[in-house]
N, C-alpha and C positions, 0 to 999 in steps of 0.2 A: 590534603584529601578532600575532593568535592562530593558534595551526597548529592545523591542523585535520587529522587522520586522516579519509579515506572507505574504510569498508571494501567493493567491490564497485563493478564497471565495469560492469554493466549501464545500461539507457536511464537509467533513474531515477540511480541514483550518481553518470553523468557528468555530466547537464545539473545535480544538486545542487552538484557542484563548479564548474561554471562560476558558481551563485549566489554560492558562497563567496568564489571570489576576487576574483568581480566587488566584493562588499564587505569586501576589502580584504585578508583570509587568504590564511596560504600553505598550500596544499594536496595531503597526498598520497594518491592515491589507490591504493588494493591491487585488483589486477587476481589474477585466477586461473590465467591463460595468461601468461606468460614476453614472446609476439609482439605482444599487446596493449599491455603495458607500453611497448615498445619502438615500437610505431607511435603511443603517447601521447608520448613524452619527443622522436621524431623529427620527427614529422611534427604534432602538435599536432592530433590525429585519433582521434578513438576510431570506425575508418570500420564497425566491426561492427552499434556500439549505437547510435550518433548519426553518419551520413554527412553531409559533408558542414559538419559544425561547429566550427569555430577555436576548441579550448580556449587562456584566458587559458596564458601565459607561466608567473603561479604557482602551476597545476598542472604537479606530477610523478606521476608513477607508478611504481611496485616489486611485484615478487611476494612482495618480503619480509614478513611480516607484522610480525615484531621493528624492520625501520626505517621502514615505515608507521607504527608508534604510537610509534614513539621522540619524547620530549618534547612529547604531543601534548597538549594542553587541552581538546579535544571530540575525540571518535573516533564517528561516524556510520556506522551499520551500515544498506547498501546490499544485501542478497543476499535469495534466496529466504525467504519468513516458515518453506517446511516444512525450511530447510539451516541454519538458526541453532545451532541445537543442536551439529550434528557442526561447523560452523564454530568456532563455540566454545570448544570440547575444541583447539581448533588454536588458536586466538588469546588465550582466556586469561590463560596467562602471563605475555603480552608486553602486555598493556591497562593505561599510566599508572593507578596507583591510585588518584589524585585529578581522572582526566579525566571530563569529564559525556559519557554516552553517549546519543547520538540516534540512536532508530527511525523508519527512512522507511518498515521494512513494515508490511503490510496481509495481515494473515490470525491464525489461530489454530490452536494448535499441532496434530499431528494426537495421540490417545491420552491426553495429560496435556490439553487443553482451556485451556493456558494461553494467553495475548497474549503479544505479543512481548517486552512490558515486565517481564514475569512470567519469561520464560525468561531475559530478563540478570540481574534477580533472583538467578534461583536458581543460574546457573552462575558469575556475576564476584563476587557479593556483595553489591554494590550496594545502597545505599540508595536510597528514592524519590528523594532531594532531587539523586540523580546520572544517572536517568535521566529520559530527554525522548523525546519524540513529536511529528513533524512530519505536518500531513496534510492534504489537501487539494482541491479541485479542481486537480490539480499535474499534467495531461499531459505528460510527461519534453521531447517534442520543443517543444512550444511556451516552456517555460520555459528550456532549451537555447537559443534565439531568442531570447528576451529580448521575449517576448512578456507585457503587461504581466498580474502574476496575485498573485493573495492566498491565504495560508494560514495554520497554528492554529500556533503553539510549545506543546505543554503539556507543562508539570512540575509536580510535588504541591507544590515549593518555588517561589511567584511569583519571587521575584528571580534561581533559573537562570531560567525563561522568561523573563526582562525583558534576561535576556545574552545566553543565545542571543535573542531577537530584534535585539538589536541586532546580531550578528556576520553573521544573513539577510536583513540589509534592505539592498536597493540599489535601481536607478531601475524597474528593473520587478517586483521582489518584493517584497510588502508583507505585512508578518508580523505576526498579533496574539498574544497570550497569552493564553492558560489554566491551570486547574491540574486542568481535565477528565482525566485521562489515559485514564481507563478509557471514557469516549464517544469522546472523539477517535477509540480505538483500536476501539469496536466497529463506530463508522460507516465508520471505514478497509474495515475487513476487508467489513462485511455487504451493502454498494454494489456487490463484486463478482461478487456471489452476484446481487442482485438485476439487476447487466448481464446477467451470462450470462443470467434469464429475460427481458430486454425485447431481447435478440439474437436469441435463438431466436421472439419473435416477429417482428419485426424479415424474418427467416430465411423465416419462413412466410408471408410477404407481408403483413401486418396491419400498420396506418397510426399515425397521430397518437394515436386515442383510443386503443385499447389500448395503447399503450408509456408513456401519460399513466398510465393507470389503473394499470399494475403500477409503475411510479416512485411512486407515490404508496402504493400499498399496503404496499410494501418500505420506505419510509419508516417507516408506522409499523409493520409489522414491527421493522427494525432499534431502532427505539427502544422498545416493548419489552422486547428485552431488556438493551440501553444502562441501563435504568432499574431493573431487576431486578438489574444489576451495580453499581446505586449512581450511574452517572450524571445528569448533570443533563439534561432532557428540553431544554431551551434550546440544548447543545453541539448535540443532532440537529438542528437547526433552520438552523444555523450553519452556517462553511466545511468542516467535518468531518466533517459530517453531508448538509444538501442539498446545498450547493454541492460535493462531492468526487463524490455520488450524480446529479447530473444532467450533469457533465463526464464520467464514467465512463459512462452508462449512454446518449445522446448520441451521443457521438464517436466515430467510425471509427478514432480513433489508439488507442482504446480495448482492451486484448488483451483481454478480458472482453468486452466487449459484441462485439467479431470472433469470438471463438472461439462463444458462441451464438448466433451468425448463420449460421456452418457448421454446427451441429448443427440449427439449423433447415433448413436447405440441404440434411440429409440424409447428412452425413460423419457417423462415427463419432467418440467421442471418442479411439482409438486415431488416426486418418486425421488428423484435426485436431495432436495430441500429432507425427507423425510429420514434418508439412509444417512446421514451426516451432521458432525456435531461443528464442525466445521464453515465458515463464511464464505462463500465466492464474491469479493466485492464488486466483478464486472456486473452481475447479473442483479444487484443493488446500484449500482451507478448509473448503468446503461442509461437508462429514460432520461435522468440528467444530463447526461454529456451530451446526446443528442439533444434535447432540447438549448440546451446551452452553443451548438452550435447551429443551430438554428436561430437564436436568437444574432447570431453573428453572419447569418448569410453563409457557413459554411457548409462545403458539401461532403456527406460523412453519409459513404452508401455502407461500412461496415455498421456504422452504428446502428443504423435503420434497419438494417437486416438480422440486424440479432436482437436488438429489441421486439421484432416482428416474433424470430422464432421462442426469446420471451414470454410474448403474449399471446402464443399457438396461434399467431395468424399467417404461421411460413412454418413449415418443417424445416429442416435441415436442408435436404435433397433441396428443395426449392428453391435456398437460401445461394449454394450454391449457382446454383442455373440462372440465378438471378443479378449475380456479379460477374456470369461470362455474356450476357444478355446487351449490357448497355452499352450504352452508344461507345463508338471505341473514340480515342482523343488521344493528343501530345501526352506523353508520361508525364511533363512538365506542368498541364495544365490544371 
């Protein structure tokens, strides 16, 4: 039995804890608030983030990061991407030095423009063989409900990726391995920005032709940046690229698509943020992804337009008009 610590008791951290427990692991989940821990331990439920889902007996919760990490073979990070650095300032000293660190986070850090694996490497001092990423079409609620799904477990060390594959494989959750950490992270972060633009189109009342066009061009934009950073284009055609993009852009369960839809309906960013506790990672990482693209000379019209809407420099209607008005070119340019 593998001992796994999951830092983060939000929707995805809770859902992934179910996967880990179903695969036969001993799981300790860290939650920021003690009342969440008490509810998980006493009622076997995280009612705020995953109501109605009965958590397996192998999952226990604690507010103490040292207790959560003690003896862990694998440490899973499932906190909002823009808060990873500040959290690691508290956790780095208690993480077991040989534990594999698994990122469930999908974002690029503001200011530094670092991917989450790079933030982990910098603050924990872990080599690439100790850092892995899980990414794919993994909306939290269906995963927790044990609906069939697939994902990618990526690590520069293929043996480590295979080991992790073994500890997350269940009857409902099918993991594939990859060594392309960069591609998985870029795909996971960029799809949130594309989902915001798709949501805006839906909120404006546009239909399938519009959303399919945005999704397809969003994939091309994602692939350009990923390739510039050294990723394999094939990764973006797989679960961590196209698969995640389709799920996030198509489902009303997607926080990023829902955030964009509300923007399209006329709500302001401030109004949307005030109405929910959930984090739309695309709204947090869009500026960073745009800056990363500009650093590498990548044409990023969707990221530019979404960033302008989030900054209130452009309305969603103006964003759609700007897409159509762009100079025409060959599709492969």
